[in-house]
N, C-alpha and C positions, 0 to 999 in steps of 0.2 A: 845622232843623239836624239833621244825622245824628249820632247818639250813637256814639262810638267803642266797639268791641267790648271785652268783658271781657278783661283781661290777667292780673290777679293776684287771688288769694283770700288775704286776710290772716286769720290765726287768732290771737286774743289770749286767753290763759287766766290766770285768777287761781285758784291752787290751794293749799290748806293741807296741809302735810305735818306729821304728828306727829313725835315723837322718832324719828329715823331717820338713816341715812347711805346714801342711794341712789347716791352717786357719790363714791368715795374717791380721795384723792391717793396719791402713792407711799409715804407713811408711814401710810396707813390713816385719815387724818383727813378730815372733810368738806371738799370743795373750797370755796374762797372767792374773792371778788373785792372790790376796793375801788371803790366807786361812790358818788359824792356825798360823798366824804370819810369814809365809814364802811365797815366790813367787813360783807359780806353772804355768806350761804351760796350756793354756786353748784352747778348741775348742768350738766355740759358737754353741748353739742349732740349729740355722738356717743353719749353715755350714754342720751339720750332718743330718739335717732334709731333705734338698733338695735331696741328693743322695738316702736317704731312700724312699722319695716320688716317685722319678723316678723309683726305683726298684719295688715299689708296683705297679705302673702303668704298667710296663712291665709284671709283674706277672699276673695281672688281665686283661690285654689287653684293658685298658681304660686310655686314656691320658687326663689330664687336663692342660690348658694353662694359665699361669699368665702373662699378658701383658698389656702394654699401647697402643699397636699398633693394636688394634681391627679395627679401621677405615681403616687402611692400608691393613689389611687382607681382609676385605670386598671389598675394591677397587680392589685388585689383583684378587679376586674370580670373580668379575663381568667383569673385563677386559678379563679374560679367557673365559667368556661366550659370548664375542663379544661386550660388551658395550664400548662406547667411553670413553676414560680415564677420561675426565673432568666430565662426568655424573657419572661414577663409584666413582670418588673422592667425589662428592656431596653426593652420597648414603652412603659412609663410614662415612662422617661427620654427616649426618642426623640420623644415628643410635644412635649416642651419644646425639645429640641435642634433638631428639624425646623422650628420656626418661623423659625429663622435670626436671631431677635432676643432672645427670652427665654432666660434662663440658669438652670442648676440651682444651688441653694445649695451652696457649696463645703464647708460643714461638715455639711450634711445632704443628700446627693445626691438622695434621693427627694422633696425639697421644691423648689419653684421659688424663684428668688431674690427674687421679689416676689409679693405677693398678687394673685390672679386672681379676678375677680367674674364668674360665669357662671350661666346658667340651669341648674337641677339636671340636666336630661337631657344636658347637654353632655359630661360625662365618658363616658357610655355611647356617644354618637356618636363620640367620639375612640377609644374601644375598638373600635368597628366599623371605623374606618379602619385601625387596627392589624391587625384580623382579615383585612382585605382585602389587607394587605401582609405577611403572616406570613413568607413566604419571604425577603423582604428583611431582616426582623428576625432570622431564624435565621442568615443570613449575617453580619449585623452582630455576632451573639453568638459564633458558632463558626467563622466563615470564615477566610480567609487574613489575613495581616497587612495587606495592601493593602485588603481589604474592611473590616477593622476601622478602619483609618485613615479610609477614606471615610465610615464611619458617624459619625465625630466631627462631620461637617457635617450629619448628618441623613439618614435613609433614607425617611422618610414624605413624602408629597406636601405641600409647604409651603403651597400655595394652599388645599388642602382643610382642613388643620389650622387655618390662619388664619381661614378662613370660619367654622368652629365657634367660635373665640375671639372673633369679631365678633358672634356671635348675642346676642340680647337678649330681655328679657321685660318685663312690667309693672313689676316691682320695680326693675330697672335703669333703665327709662325715668323713674321717679320720682326715684331717689336717685343716678343717674349712675354712671359708671365711669371710673377713670383707668387706662389701659393704653396708654401712649405708645409702647411697643415694637412694637405691631401696628398698622399703618396702618388707620384707620377704626374701630378698636375702642373708642376713647374715646367716652363718652356724657356730654354736659352734663346734669347732674341738673336736674330742673324744680322740686325742693323745696329751700328754704333754711330752716334751723332755727337759731335763736339759742340761746345759752347761757341757761338759766333762772337767775334769781337772786331772792333774797328782797327784798320791797318795803321791808324795814326792816333795821335793824342786828341782827346776830346774834352769838353767841359759841359756841364749841365747849363741849360738856358731856361730861365724862368719866364713864364707867361702869365701876366696879370690879366684876369678876365672878369667880365661882369655879365649878368643876365638881366634883361629888362623885364619888368613887370608890365604886362600888356594892359592891365587895368589900373594904370597910374593916375587916372582921373579921380580915383578915390583917395589918392595919397595926400597927406597933409604937408609933406615936404618932398622936394625933388630928390631923386637918387635911384640907384639900381635896386632890383629885388634880391640880388645875390652878388657877392664879390669873393674871389678866391685867387690863388696862385697855383698853377700847374707847372711841372718841370718836363723838359724835353731835351733831345739832343739830335744831332744829325751826323752822318759820316758814311764811309765806305767800309763794308764789313767783309771779313773772310769767313766763309762757312765751309764746313767739312763733314762728310759722312762716309762710312765705308760699309759695304754689304758683304758678309761672309757667305759665299755660295755653298760651301760645304755644310755650314750650320743650317742654311735654308733647305738644302737637300735632305738633311736629317729630320727636319720638321715637316717637310712636304714630300710625299711619296712620288707624286706624278711630275715628271720633268717638264711637261707642258704648263702645269700650274706654277711650278717654280719660275719658269721663264716669264709667265704673265705677271707674277708678283714682282719680279726683278724690274720689268719695264714700268710697272705701276709705281714702284717706290722711287725709281730714278726720276721719272717725270714729275711725280708729286713733290719730291724734295726740291727740285729745281724751281717749281712754280709756286710753292706754298708761301704763305705769309702769316705770321702771328696777328691776332685781331685786336689786341689791346689798343685803346684810343683811336680805333679806325674811324669812328664817326666824326672825330674832331681833327684828324690829320690826314686820313685817306692815303697812307704811304704805300700805295700799290705799285711799286716798281718791279721791273724784271731784272735778272742778273745782267751785269755788264760783261761778265765772262764766266763760262762754265768749262772746266777741264775735267775729263774723265780718263782714268787709267785702269786697265785690267791687269791684275798681277797674279802670279802663281806663288810668290814667296811670302809676302807680308804686307799689311797695309802701311801706307806712307802718308802722313800728314805733312803739309807744306806750311804749317803755321809759323815755323821758325823764319820764314821769309819776312815776317813782320815784327820780329823781336826788336829790330831797329825800326822805329816808327817812320813811315814814309812822310815826306814833306810835300805840301801842295805847291805845284808850279803854276804856270799860267793856265794849264789845262786842268787844274784841280787835283784831287787825290786819286780819282779813278784810274787815270792813265798811268801814273807812277805805281799804283797798286797792281795793275795788270802786268806791268813790266817786271816788277819785283817778283811776282809769282812765276813768270816765265823764266827769269834768270835763276831763281832758286831751284826750279824743277830741273833745269839743265845741269846744275851742280849736283843735285841729288842723284841724277841718273849716272853721272860720272863716278860718284863715290860708291854707289851701290852696284853699278853695272846694270846692263839691260837684260840679263838672262832671265830675270823674273818678271820682266815687263812685256806683256803679251800684246798690248794695244794701248795707244794714247791718242787723244784727239781733243779738240776744243771748238767752242762756238761762242760768238759774242762780238763785241766791238773790235775794231782793228787794234792789234797789239804788235808792237815792234819786237823783233827777236823772239819769235814763237817756236823756235826749234825744239825747245824743251817740252813743249806741250803737244807735239805731234801735228797731224794734219788738221785742217780746218773743216768743220761741218757747216752746212748752210743754215741749219736751224737746230734748236734744242732737241726736237723730235728725231731728226736725222742722227744727231750725236748719240742719243740713247739707243736708237735702233742698231747703229754700228757697234756700239759697246756691247750690247747684249749678244749680237751675232759673234763678235770676237770671243766673248766669254764662253760660248757654246761650241766654238770651233777648236780644232786641234792644231790649227796653223798659227804660228807666231806672226804677229803683224805690228811692228813698232813704227812703221812708216805712216800708217793711216790714223 
């Protein structure tokens, strides 16, 4: 019987965060979610996805930029090339206008109306197009009334501009891009990231703080220079993401590049940390447990392991959270069967009853290396 090829790599993480607030709501309080009838601290998927993306880009040496300031980027590029500022400004605006679809922000004209996610070199390539059509831009800026009117529909070649806006790189291949206004520019991301949440009930903890005025010798009365209250929480979080290898292959033609992106994403997701309040809390922990599963059938989240909140024993929440994950993974494998499970393994602190998590790896790097090897192998391996 032929084994179906690997399709998904699931990453399950149990991670303890100390007193911190790595993802705030609109009032500055830690985000929460009600799950299993109790309140948990939550970290949104986008809050953890951004540092993961930046880490991936650093690893592969390719940066992608999500911005509404593309016209401003082009203006600055052309001014650096010696263009008059007003003409460079016109060029930046014309890049957006000439698409025929994208619009400029009505309140801030040098911003596009929507965010655009592009490889970093794209702005320079668009500036090159403007350079090649400088004469048309000069007419749009200082020409006759008829020429200025025609410029309202765009003076740069639409097809060339849209081709640049359709360009992609590894970061976009992983995380996707929504750009419905440009045909063919949308990219279905191959990565799915869940909101992280604590495995147990939590509550917000208030911190009253003051800031001392160093020049208090001039003060007429004693007291601090600033007083306020900040809110934090702490706990053990369950984090989950899955990588769709088929979608990644559709976005990246070269198998070697796809493998590099897979390794970069897995390593980055494991080690990344949102940066909110980092200067005042430094919550730079590492995962207590990472479990990776390579599947051919469907992604499987183990979040339901914590629908019943774990309780802290003498060893705290982490130990019981790790045990709950292992127990639920065992049950999930029994219910689904193991025909679609090509590989499973884990790395982290000692965990009792780890049969449902597969074999143990000595490090997170080894765990990722073995998972990627299993995903590119035709041999089924549920023992390792």
